[in-house]
C-alpha positions as CSV (number, residue, x, y, z in Angstrom):
1,T,-59.2,30.8,29.2
2,L,-56.6,31.1,27.2
3,V,-57.1,27.1,25.9
4,R,-60.8,28.1,24.7
5,A,-59.7,31.0,22.8
6,L,-56.4,29.7,21.4
7,A,-58.0,26.0,20.9
8,G,-61.8,26.5,20.5
9,E,-64.5,24.8,22.7
10,R,-65.0,21.9,21.0
11,A,-61.0,21.4,20.3
12,R,-60.3,22.2,24.0
13,G,-62.6,19.6,25.5
14,A,-62.1,17.1,23.5
15,A,-58.5,17.9,24.0
16,H,-59.1,17.7,28.2
17,T,-61.5,14.4,27.9
18,F,-58.6,12.7,25.8
19,A,-56.0,13.8,28.5
20,E,-57.8,13.2,31.4
21,R,-59.0,9.1,30.5
22,Y,-55.4,8.6,28.6
23,G,-52.9,10.8,30.5
24,L,-49.4,9.9,30.0
25,Q,-50.1,7.2,27.3
26,G,-52.3,9.8,25.2
27,V,-49.2,12.2,24.9
28,L,-46.5,9.0,24.1
29,L,-49.4,8.8,21.5
30,V,-49.7,11.8,20.3
31,R,-45.5,12.2,20.1
32,L,-45.0,9.1,18.2
33,M,-47.9,10.1,15.4
34,P,-46.7,12.8,13.4
35,V,-49.7,13.3,11.4
36,L,-51.2,14.2,14.3
37,S,-51.3,18.0,16.1
38,A,-49.8,18.5,19.7
39,D,-50.4,21.8,20.1
40,V,-53.8,21.5,21.3
41,L,-52.7,18.6,23.9
42,N,-49.7,20.9,25.3
43,L,-52.0,23.6,26.4
44,V,-54.8,21.3,28.0
45,A,-52.1,18.7,29.6
46,G,-50.8,21.7,31.8
47,A,-54.5,22.6,32.1
48,A,-56.1,19.3,33.4
49,G,-53.2,19.1,36.0
50,M,-50.4,16.5,34.4
51,G,-47.3,17.1,36.5
52,F,-44.6,18.4,34.4
53,R,-41.9,15.8,34.3
54,P,-44.0,13.2,33.6
55,F,-45.5,15.5,30.3
56,M,-41.4,15.8,29.4
57,G,-40.9,12.6,30.3
58,A,-43.5,11.5,27.8
59,T,-42.7,13.9,25.7
60,A,-39.3,13.0,25.3
61,A,-39.9,9.3,24.6
62,G,-42.4,10.7,21.6
63,A,-40.3,13.2,20.2
64,L,-37.3,11.8,19.7
65,P,-37.8,8.4,18.1
66,V,-40.1,10.9,15.1
67,T,-37.6,13.3,15.5
68,A,-34.5,11.1,14.4
69,L,-36.4,9.8,11.9
70,V,-37.2,12.6,10.2
71,V,-33.5,13.7,9.6
72,W,-32.9,10.4,9.2
73,L,-35.6,10.5,6.0
74,S,-34.7,13.8,5.2
75,G,-32.7,13.2,2.3
76,S,-36.1,12.8,0.1
77,A,-39.4,14.2,0.4
78,G,-41.1,10.8,-0.9
79,R,-38.9,9.2,1.3
80,M,-40.0,11.2,4.3
81,A,-43.6,10.9,3.9
82,W,-43.4,7.4,3.3
83,G,-41.8,6.9,6.5
84,L,-43.8,9.1,8.6
85,G,-47.0,7.5,7.3
86,L,-45.7,4.0,8.2
87,L,-44.7,5.3,11.7
88,S,-48.2,6.4,11.6
89,A,-49.6,3.4,10.8
90,A,-47.7,1.0,12.6
91,V,-48.6,2.9,16.1
92,G,-52.5,3.6,15.5
93,L,-52.5,-0.4,14.5
94,G,-50.6,-1.4,17.9
95,V,-53.3,1.4,19.8
96,L,-56.3,-1.1,17.9
97,G,-54.4,-3.5,19.1
98,R,-54.1,-3.3,22.6
99,W,-57.5,-1.5,22.3
100,W,-59.3,-5.5,20.6
101,L,-57.1,-6.9,23.6
102,L,-58.7,-4.8,26.4
103,R,-62.2,-5.5,24.8
104,R,-61.6,-8.9,24.5
105,G,-60.5,-9.5,28.4
106,R,-63.2,-7.5,29.1
107,A,-65.8,-9.7,27.0
108,R,-64.8,-12.7,28.9
109,G,-64.4,-11.7,32.4
């Protein structure tokens, strides 16, 4: 398929599994973390049958804050690197915190 040809089998498989498992939350997460590339996820979300409107909603919700941050921080390359790094770290910590809470909840009951 086109996705295999453009992304490679390994990347396609990983992105497809990610899209099926996390769906809209995954799209939002990738959009909020400027250090991740969303190119493969875009193709795989379509191939996995994700609806256009939910995909666009998650894309907008994730891309708008990052775009605003880049515009605001673009006066200085150092400031932009720090800002994007801090945003990625904050989103990563949020994901880890959610994972930890879910794991803790499963262990209890």
